[in-house]
Wavefront OBJ file of the C-alpha trace (Angstrom):
o trace
v -27.024 -7.623 2.283
v -24.945 -10.734 2.143
v -22.195 -11.045 -0.394
v -22.268 -13.735 -3.048
v -19.636 -15.674 -1.116
v -21.783 -15.528 2.001
v -24.851 -16.689 -0.001
v -22.954 -19.574 -1.544
v -21.556 -20.694 1.748
v -24.927 -20.409 3.526
v -26.567 -22.567 0.715
v -23.880 -25.161 1.290
v -23.954 -25.121 5.071
v -27.808 -25.558 5.253
v -27.261 -29.029 3.708
v -24.436 -30.009 6.061
v -24.434 -31.913 9.338
v -22.403 -29.219 11.057
v -25.161 -26.678 10.384
v -27.592 -29.014 12.210
v -25.323 -29.096 15.195
v -23.821 -32.513 14.516
v -20.274 -32.820 15.940
v -17.220 -32.836 13.682
v -16.090 -36.251 12.582
v -19.643 -37.818 12.573
v -19.722 -40.656 10.127
v -22.741 -40.860 7.797
v -23.837 -43.330 5.109
v -25.851 -43.142 1.960
v -26.971 -39.643 0.848
v -26.177 -38.164 4.289
v -22.591 -39.407 3.834
v -22.342 -37.727 0.453
v -23.637 -34.596 1.920
v -21.048 -34.784 4.794
v -18.273 -34.981 2.153
v -19.333 -31.459 0.964
v -19.155 -30.012 4.531
v -18.040 -26.418 4.814
v -17.281 -25.392 8.374
v -17.878 -21.973 9.783
v -15.033 -19.510 9.253
v -13.317 -18.573 12.495
v -12.414 -15.076 11.313
v -15.787 -13.979 10.165
v -19.443 -15.140 10.416
v -20.385 -15.492 6.711
v -24.048 -15.890 7.782
v -24.048 -12.580 9.776
v -25.187 -9.216 8.763
v -21.745 -7.720 9.209
v -19.758 -7.811 5.839
v -16.357 -9.465 6.024
v -14.488 -6.367 5.014
v -11.645 -5.472 7.263
v -10.175 -2.085 7.403
v -6.505 -3.347 7.274
v -7.121 -5.476 4.091
v -5.451 -4.385 0.825
v -8.240 -5.162 -1.619
v -6.368 -3.849 -4.620
v -3.527 -6.269 -3.799
v -6.051 -9.093 -3.243
v -7.542 -8.421 -6.745
v -4.139 -8.391 -8.377
v -3.250 -11.725 -6.697
v -6.455 -13.264 -7.705
v -6.059 -12.251 -11.307
v -2.501 -13.894 -11.229
v -3.740 -17.025 -9.570
v -6.740 -17.447 -12.017
v -4.321 -16.863 -14.924
v -1.811 -19.412 -13.739
v -4.539 -21.877 -12.809
v -5.997 -21.702 -16.297
v -2.593 -22.088 -17.997
v -1.926 -25.327 -16.235
v -5.560 -26.548 -16.593
v -5.195 -26.013 -20.285
v -2.445 -28.724 -20.575
v -4.967 -31.482 -19.758
v -7.782 -29.856 -21.686
v -5.605 -29.570 -24.862
v -4.294 -33.054 -24.666
v -7.876 -34.411 -24.212
v -8.756 -32.553 -27.365
v -5.672 -34.030 -29.291
v -6.622 -37.458 -28.027
v -10.000 -37.132 -29.773
v -8.545 -36.085 -33.136
v -8.788 -38.631 -35.869
v -5.457 -40.487 -36.518
v -5.175 -39.365 -40.101
v -2.658 -37.809 -42.367
v -3.245 -34.343 -40.749
v -3.279 -35.494 -37.185
v 0.160 -34.135 -36.293
v -0.436 -30.718 -37.864
v -3.794 -30.387 -36.093
v -2.194 -31.352 -32.781
v 0.544 -28.738 -33.199
v -1.952 -26.078 -34.070
v -3.961 -26.787 -30.837
v -0.726 -26.763 -28.796
v 0.541 -23.505 -30.321
v -2.812 -21.736 -29.901
v -3.627 -22.891 -26.371
v -0.293 -23.804 -24.798
v 2.141 -21.583 -26.630
v 4.485 -24.493 -27.246
v 5.426 -27.007 -29.866
v 4.945 -30.721 -29.139
v 7.775 -33.223 -29.824
v 7.183 -34.398 -33.385
v 8.452 -37.942 -32.521
v 5.591 -38.388 -30.089
v 2.975 -37.309 -32.581
v 4.300 -39.869 -35.148
v 3.653 -42.858 -32.886
v 2.966 -46.100 -34.648
v -0.622 -47.066 -35.391
v -0.281 -50.001 -33.036
v 1.337 -48.326 -29.966
v -0.431 -44.979 -30.442
v 0.446 -41.542 -29.298
v 2.277 -41.368 -25.871
v -0.159 -39.017 -24.180
v 1.637 -39.389 -20.806
v 4.747 -38.021 -22.309
v 2.809 -35.194 -24.053
v 1.207 -34.478 -20.764
v 4.549 -34.048 -18.977
v 6.004 -32.025 -21.828
v 3.057 -29.671 -21.730
v 3.471 -29.076 -17.980
v 7.165 -28.427 -18.387
v 6.379 -25.889 -21.133
v 3.759 -24.260 -18.949
v 6.367 -23.865 -16.152
v 8.912 -22.395 -18.453
v 6.378 -20.006 -19.925
v 5.266 -18.867 -16.468
v 8.824 -18.252 -15.364
v 9.660 -16.291 -18.586
v 6.690 -14.144 -18.195
v 6.848 -13.780 -14.456
v 8.376 -10.150 -14.476
v 5.258 -8.958 -16.447
v 2.582 -11.208 -14.959
v 3.659 -10.484 -11.343
v 4.264 -6.742 -11.739
v 0.756 -5.790 -10.533
v 1.225 -7.279 -7.088
v 5.103 -7.454 -6.456
v 5.191 -3.744 -5.724
v 2.339 -4.027 -3.271
v 3.870 -6.580 -0.890
v 3.620 -5.603 2.821
v 7.047 -6.877 3.692
v 10.079 -6.077 1.687
v 13.875 -5.834 2.242
v 13.577 -2.272 3.654
v 11.013 -3.275 6.214
v 12.844 -6.324 7.300
v 15.969 -4.206 7.789
v 13.988 -1.662 9.775
v 13.031 -4.525 12.075
v 16.659 -5.215 12.773
v 17.259 -8.269 10.499
v 19.585 -8.635 7.516
v 18.200 -12.147 6.726
v 14.829 -13.739 7.062
v 15.344 -17.510 6.539
v 12.032 -19.270 6.156
v 11.401 -23.032 5.974
v 7.892 -24.028 5.294
v 6.783 -27.644 4.705
v 7.428 -28.888 1.134
v 3.609 -29.480 0.781
v 2.198 -27.939 -2.340
v -0.388 -26.123 -0.322
v 2.405 -23.897 1.037
v 3.739 -22.989 -2.411
v 3.167 -19.289 -2.732
v 3.283 -18.779 0.994
v 5.443 -15.738 0.587
v 3.276 -13.482 -1.611
v -0.195 -14.860 -0.537
v -0.078 -15.904 3.065
v 2.754 -13.555 4.315
v 2.625 -10.937 1.683
v 6.451 -10.951 1.494
v 8.034 -10.092 -1.776
v 9.461 -13.407 -3.206
v 12.151 -11.332 -4.922
v 13.521 -9.995 -1.620
v 17.297 -10.378 -1.347
v 16.886 -10.502 2.422
v 14.710 -13.671 2.273
v 15.884 -17.228 2.039
v 13.201 -19.873 1.361
v 14.030 -23.567 1.732
v 11.085 -25.948 1.940
v 11.453 -29.438 3.574
v 8.968 -32.241 4.188
v 7.458 -31.468 7.579
v 9.569 -28.262 7.835
v 12.475 -30.506 8.921
v 15.281 -28.400 7.661
v 18.855 -29.517 7.500
v 20.619 -28.189 10.652
v 24.098 -28.227 8.983
v 23.006 -26.522 5.815
v 21.215 -23.808 7.815
v 24.388 -23.299 9.903
v 26.339 -22.734 6.783
v 23.736 -20.283 5.506
v 23.931 -18.385 8.802
v 27.745 -18.412 8.577
v 27.797 -17.023 5.031
v 25.187 -14.383 5.744
v 26.796 -13.203 8.939
v 30.240 -13.125 7.265
v 28.895 -11.072 4.353
v 27.519 -8.473 6.920
v 30.918 -8.144 8.546
v 32.881 -8.001 5.275
v 30.571 -5.224 4.051
v 30.962 -3.284 7.327
v 27.359 -3.673 8.395
v 26.683 -4.359 12.025
v 23.768 -4.261 14.335
v 21.347 -6.494 12.393
v 20.488 -10.144 13.101
v 19.508 -13.378 11.384
v 15.891 -14.674 11.925
v 15.017 -18.298 11.237
v 11.350 -19.062 10.815
v 9.853 -22.629 10.678
v 6.390 -22.980 9.350
v 4.320 -26.089 10.040
v 0.693 -26.614 8.837
v -2.528 -28.307 9.646
v -6.156 -28.641 8.513
v -8.994 -27.471 10.685
v -11.575 -29.063 8.449
v -10.012 -32.530 8.227
v -7.207 -32.651 10.917
v -6.585 -36.405 10.846
v -6.343 -36.699 7.039
v -5.415 -33.480 5.328
v -2.744 -32.177 7.758
v 1.089 -32.561 7.182
v 1.717 -35.897 5.390
v 5.276 -35.978 6.759
v 3.854 -36.108 10.281
v 0.870 -38.372 9.599
v -1.479 -35.419 9.845
v -0.624 -35.027 13.486
v -0.678 -31.316 14.160
v 1.066 -31.562 17.552
v 3.747 -33.673 15.950
v 4.312 -31.173 13.171
v 4.475 -28.281 15.605
v 6.786 -29.923 18.133
v 9.240 -31.204 15.398
v 9.487 -27.782 13.892
v 10.123 -26.273 17.292
v 12.736 -28.914 17.968
v 14.591 -28.118 14.813
v 14.688 -24.457 15.569
v 16.064 -25.090 19.008
v 18.734 -27.487 17.580
v 19.860 -24.816 15.105
v 19.957 -22.033 17.705
v 21.775 -24.179 20.167
v 24.178 -25.564 17.574
v 25.291 -22.010 16.454
v 25.657 -20.750 20.032
v 27.844 -23.765 20.956
v 29.919 -23.420 17.778
v 30.316 -19.541 17.829
v 29.423 -18.269 21.263
v 26.389 -17.501 23.378
v 24.455 -14.509 22.018
v 25.393 -15.204 18.403
v 22.525 -17.692 17.777
v 19.865 -16.510 15.390
v 16.381 -15.259 16.557
v 13.837 -17.957 15.886
v 10.109 -17.837 15.211
v 7.602 -20.700 14.955
v 4.491 -20.248 12.825
v 1.514 -22.485 11.968
v -0.747 -22.261 8.947
v -4.268 -23.584 8.643
v -4.120 -24.568 4.921
v -7.962 -24.672 4.735
v -8.077 -20.801 5.305
v -4.518 -19.601 4.992
v -4.713 -18.220 8.513
v -1.529 -18.067 10.521
v -0.793 -18.639 14.210
v 2.305 -17.242 15.923
v 4.300 -18.830 18.751
v 6.428 -16.154 20.362
v 9.925 -17.150 21.617
v 10.480 -17.725 25.292
v 12.376 -15.875 27.984
v 15.761 -17.021 26.611
v 14.676 -16.622 23.017
v 13.977 -20.385 22.743
v 11.117 -21.602 20.496
v 7.898 -22.316 22.373
v 5.049 -24.494 21.333
v 2.663 -22.477 23.420
v 0.048 -20.747 21.233
v 0.123 -17.089 21.504
v -1.608 -15.265 18.685
v -4.050 -16.460 15.938
v -4.613 -14.283 12.890
v -8.259 -15.592 12.503
v -9.114 -14.434 15.990
v -7.364 -11.109 15.439
v -9.535 -10.638 12.219
v -12.759 -11.305 14.175
v -11.715 -9.118 17.198
v -10.774 -6.092 14.960
v -13.473 -6.315 12.284
v -15.301 -3.012 12.134
v -12.440 -1.055 13.800
v -10.736 1.786 12.064
v -7.127 1.310 10.707
v -5.414 2.873 13.575
v -7.581 1.165 16.209
v -7.122 -2.236 14.665
v -3.349 -1.789 14.426
v -3.098 -0.679 18.033
v -5.259 -3.716 19.073
v -2.863 -6.062 17.226
v 0.184 -4.448 18.837
v -1.402 -4.654 22.339
v -2.386 -8.323 21.708
v 1.276 -9.170 20.860
v 2.487 -7.393 23.963
v -0.059 -9.187 26.178
v 0.910 -12.524 24.674
v 4.631 -11.818 25.099
v 4.117 -10.913 28.748
v 2.151 -14.091 29.234
v 5.015 -16.276 28.113
v 7.765 -13.856 29.441
v 9.081 -13.600 25.901
v 12.337 -11.925 25.103
v 11.193 -10.935 21.645
v 12.849 -7.737 20.611
v 10.900 -4.553 19.508
v 11.925 -5.336 15.965
v 10.614 -8.921 16.123
v 7.307 -7.818 17.598
v 6.930 -5.194 14.888
v 7.603 -7.947 12.256
v 5.081 -10.191 13.879
v 2.486 -7.402 13.872
v 3.128 -6.804 10.092
v 2.743 -10.548 9.389
v -0.527 -10.614 11.221
v -1.862 -7.521 9.507
v -0.630 -8.929 6.101
v -2.386 -12.155 6.831
v -5.695 -10.469 7.411
v -5.701 -9.623 3.706
v -5.103 -13.408 2.851
v -7.927 -14.469 5.229
v -10.359 -12.192 3.470
v -8.951 -13.262 0.055
v -9.936 -16.866 0.895
v -13.329 -15.595 2.111
v -13.988 -13.523 -1.107
v -12.555 -15.828 -3.737
v -12.767 -19.380 -2.150
v -16.010 -19.085 -0.081
v -14.090 -19.010 3.216
v -12.268 -22.274 2.835
v -10.518 -23.749 -0.110
v -12.735 -26.226 -1.916
v -9.806 -28.729 -2.375
v -8.482 -29.142 1.168
v -5.878 -31.695 0.249
v -3.117 -32.193 -2.366
v -3.559 -31.006 -6.057
v 0.043 -30.586 -7.122
v 0.865 -30.750 -10.799
v 4.450 -31.912 -10.572
v 7.380 -32.432 -8.280
v 10.382 -30.048 -8.212
v 13.597 -31.325 -6.631
v 16.726 -29.455 -6.052
v 16.280 -25.639 -5.856
v 12.923 -23.906 -5.765
v 11.433 -22.183 -8.809
v 11.100 -18.720 -7.203
v 9.068 -17.323 -10.091
v 6.168 -19.851 -9.712
v 4.069 -18.582 -6.747
v 0.701 -20.439 -6.443
v -0.922 -22.845 -3.928
v -0.791 -26.500 -4.774
v 1.084 -25.905 -8.062
v 3.981 -28.257 -7.216
v 5.540 -30.345 -4.448
v 9.047 -29.212 -3.693
v 11.885 -31.222 -2.153
v 14.951 -29.137 -1.410
v 18.138 -31.149 -1.797
v 21.710 -31.066 -2.956
v 22.003 -34.795 -3.352
v 19.238 -37.440 -3.393
v 20.792 -39.199 -0.354
v 20.329 -36.062 1.667
v 16.850 -35.196 0.473
v 15.499 -38.781 0.067
v 12.866 -38.410 2.860
v 11.440 -35.300 1.143
v 11.319 -37.014 -2.233
v 9.698 -40.159 -0.704
v 6.818 -38.022 0.666
v 6.440 -36.366 -2.755
v 6.254 -39.792 -4.603
v 3.814 -41.038 -2.056
v 1.569 -38.120 -2.759
v 1.760 -38.543 -6.463
v 1.001 -42.252 -6.208
v -2.486 -41.101 -5.131
v -2.727 -37.999 -7.264
v -1.456 -39.329 -10.575
v -0.457 -42.965 -10.768
v -3.888 -44.206 -9.364
v -5.444 -42.417 -12.361
v -2.986 -43.606 -14.943
v -1.149 -40.278 -15.188
v 2.593 -39.920 -15.181
v 4.723 -38.296 -12.413
v 6.460 -35.180 -13.893
v 9.548 -34.208 -12.032
v 11.539 -31.076 -12.587
v 15.181 -31.363 -11.400
v 16.318 -27.807 -10.932
v 19.619 -26.431 -9.728
v 20.982 -22.931 -9.648
v 24.537 -21.964 -10.512
v 26.555 -18.680 -10.574
v 27.848 -17.903 -14.021
v 30.536 -15.705 -12.527
v 32.183 -19.004 -11.274
v 33.960 -20.898 -14.120
v 32.349 -24.173 -14.937
v 29.379 -23.626 -12.646
v 26.759 -24.345 -15.209
v 28.362 -27.599 -16.337
v 28.517 -28.780 -12.656
v 24.830 -27.756 -12.198
v 23.946 -29.891 -15.268
v 25.945 -32.820 -13.940
v 24.120 -32.524 -10.597
v 20.737 -32.587 -12.392
v 21.735 -35.753 -14.320
v 23.036 -37.454 -11.059
v 19.941 -36.652 -9.162
v 17.731 -37.945 -12.063
v 19.594 -41.196 -12.149
v 19.250 -41.515 -8.397
v 15.493 -41.022 -8.463
v 15.062 -43.484 -11.272
v 16.965 -46.103 -9.407
v 15.407 -45.429 -6.035
v 11.901 -45.856 -7.218
v 12.414 -48.679 -9.710
v 9.827 -51.310 -8.916
v 7.729 -48.849 -6.917
v 6.783 -46.528 -9.763
v 5.711 -48.110 -13.091
v 8.474 -48.097 -15.725
v 8.239 -44.984 -17.889
v 5.862 -43.205 -15.420
v 8.616 -40.854 -14.171
v 9.103 -37.932 -16.687
v 11.912 -35.642 -16.101
v 12.725 -32.070 -17.117
v 16.336 -31.065 -16.265
v 16.605 -27.268 -15.795
v 19.212 -24.780 -14.482
v 18.993 -21.096 -13.402
v 21.787 -18.593 -13.207
v 21.767 -16.838 -9.874
v 24.026 -14.014 -11.167
v 22.708 -13.705 -14.719
v 19.690 -13.973 -16.937
v 19.135 -17.669 -17.490
v 15.852 -18.754 -15.659
v 14.671 -22.366 -15.665
v 16.710 -23.097 -18.759
v 15.898 -26.553 -20.207
v 18.841 -28.820 -20.378
v 16.769 -31.725 -21.643
v 13.691 -33.765 -21.056
v 13.720 -37.446 -20.428
v 10.773 -39.633 -21.342
v 8.933 -36.974 -23.315
v 10.669 -37.135 -26.640
v 12.486 -33.863 -26.224
v 16.274 -34.119 -26.076
v 17.404 -30.709 -27.312
v 20.004 -28.760 -25.374
v 19.542 -25.057 -24.895
l 1 2 3 4 5 6 7 8 9 10 11 12 13 14 15 16 17 18 19 20 21 22 23 24 25 26 27 28 29 30 31 32 33 34 35 36 37 38 39 40 41 42 43 44 45 46 47 48 49 50 51 52 53 54 55 56 57 58 59 60 61 62 63 64 65 66 67 68 69 70 71 72 73 74 75 76 77 78 79 80 81 82 83 84 85 86 87 88 89 90 91 92 93 94 95 96 97 98 99 100 101 102 103 104 105 106 107 108 109 110 111 112 113 114 115 116 117 118 119 120 121 122 123 124 125 126 127 128 129 130 131 132 133 134 135 136 137 138 139 140 141 142 143 144 145 146 147 148 149 150 151 152 153 154 155 156 157 158 159 160 161 162 163 164 165 166 167 168 169 170 171 172 173 174 175 176 177 178 179 180 181 182 183 184 185 186 187 188 189 190 191 192 193 194 195 196 197 198 199 200 201 202 203 204 205 206 207 208 209 210 211 212 213 214 215 216 217 218 219 220 221 222 223 224 225 226 227 228 229 230 231 232 233 234 235 236 237 238 239 240 241 242 243 244 245 246 247 248 249 250 251 252 253 254 255 256 257 258 259 260 261 262 263 264 265 266 267 268 269 270 271 272 273 274 275 276 277 278 279 280 281 282 283 284 285 286 287 288 289 290 291 292 293 294 295 296 297 298 299 300 301 302 303 304 305 306 307 308 309 310 311 312 313 314 315 316 317 318 319 320 321 322 323 324 325 326 327 328 329 330 331 332 333 334 335 336 337 338 339 340 341 342 343 344 345 346 347 348 349 350 351 352 353 354 355 356 357 358 359 360 361 362 363 364 365 366 367 368 369 370 371 372 373 374 375 376 377 378 379 380 381 382 383 384 385 386 387 388 389 390 391 392 393 394 395 396 397 398 399 400 401 402 403 404 405 406 407 408 409 410 411 412 413 414 415 416 417 418 419 420 421 422 423 424 425 426 427 428 429 430 431 432 433 434 435 436 437 438 439 440 441 442 443 444 445 446 447 448 449 450 451 452 453 454 455 456 457 458 459 460 461 462 463 464 465 466 467 468 469 470 471 472 473 474 475 476 477 478 479 480 481 482 483 484 485 486 487 488 489 490 491 492 493 494 495 496 497 498 499 500 501 502 503 504 505 506 507 508 509 510 511 512 513 514 515 516
């Protein structure tokens, strides 16, 4: 018996050129061209047209179900913003318009709309773009506030947590994925790593091109804390994560590298090598961090692992693919499948003469096992490949990440301290939103978010000043490129040592000016 996902994909594929043996990239016209646009390639992990069900022994189906419930809930919450505003736009502009609009917003979005926007003049009309941005910002804050409750079902089930990271011999796992929205949620979904882990640092940059100097500072601080606390014997692991699209490699890969998979991989490896070499030269041979290069096929969420070389250097040589591991171990018992994965890693390590430690190999094995659950998640809930292969982000976040928001394609993130340092990342984000939003007459919502430590006097005030400074810089940088009034800002701060999470300082361009 085929599952419903298998049946749906079979129905799609029988209409597609690939199912008829036509090569990838064939250009068609007319009705054939429209059919080609709907093409669904075969899944490399599991034959969805075969008789064997895609049900792997190592997959955590209870965790998959909990993550799917969270994804569906969050998706619906952000979809409701546009749906509610479309409903408001259709309301008659009479005496009771504002009250009706507020009633809809309260019932569906759980927020109040700025009264000033609802009282627009009869000639200018209601500023729907500002209402749209305000609704998105409210959905973000609501999701962050409710995250402890809404994420409880899956947080406890993560395959990799602080204890496991420590058992593998690492005090810090520093991960830099690309800032692309398709990699938002990479921790709990793709890697099954708890996003609340104290041992994990996540800093996304366009093209995974992290800042060497900032990472050296992070390494220094983390290593110093280990020594001050009397903890020895564990190391720092830096991971760089590039991405590509197996369905549309020339158009839906990494925008920062022109959808060139080789360029994305090589650039990430080069950064890892620069960081490792820089630390060794500054502090001594042997003190450099361990490094690990990973790739993600964003169509399937399947990972590939590049083991380090004989001297611990990052290699671009492909070593282990999770999709292949899934296919090879499908039908095996748990113990047999786990042993096969460990043996595969050992063989790959021998093939490149890798100096990877026992702990690193153990971590890689857990990452691969965990990713099998995500591969099956995409098979079961997204018919083997995501329907939307490209960008679908709702807003841009600049500054510090919003750790409580974990979902694919929810937002584009540009990590920065100042706009000058992070300009390249923001440029990529604005370019993406020119196509996503501006081309449809939608605004570009931007959350400027910085964290502070309330235990340090004046820290919140300085974080607010930084928000204001970055907002002014963005406004000036894109003046003339982005239509006036299209950038809508939400300035927010979070307390790293207290309770404030995504606290709204103010909104600019949405009619909301209140300070928390």
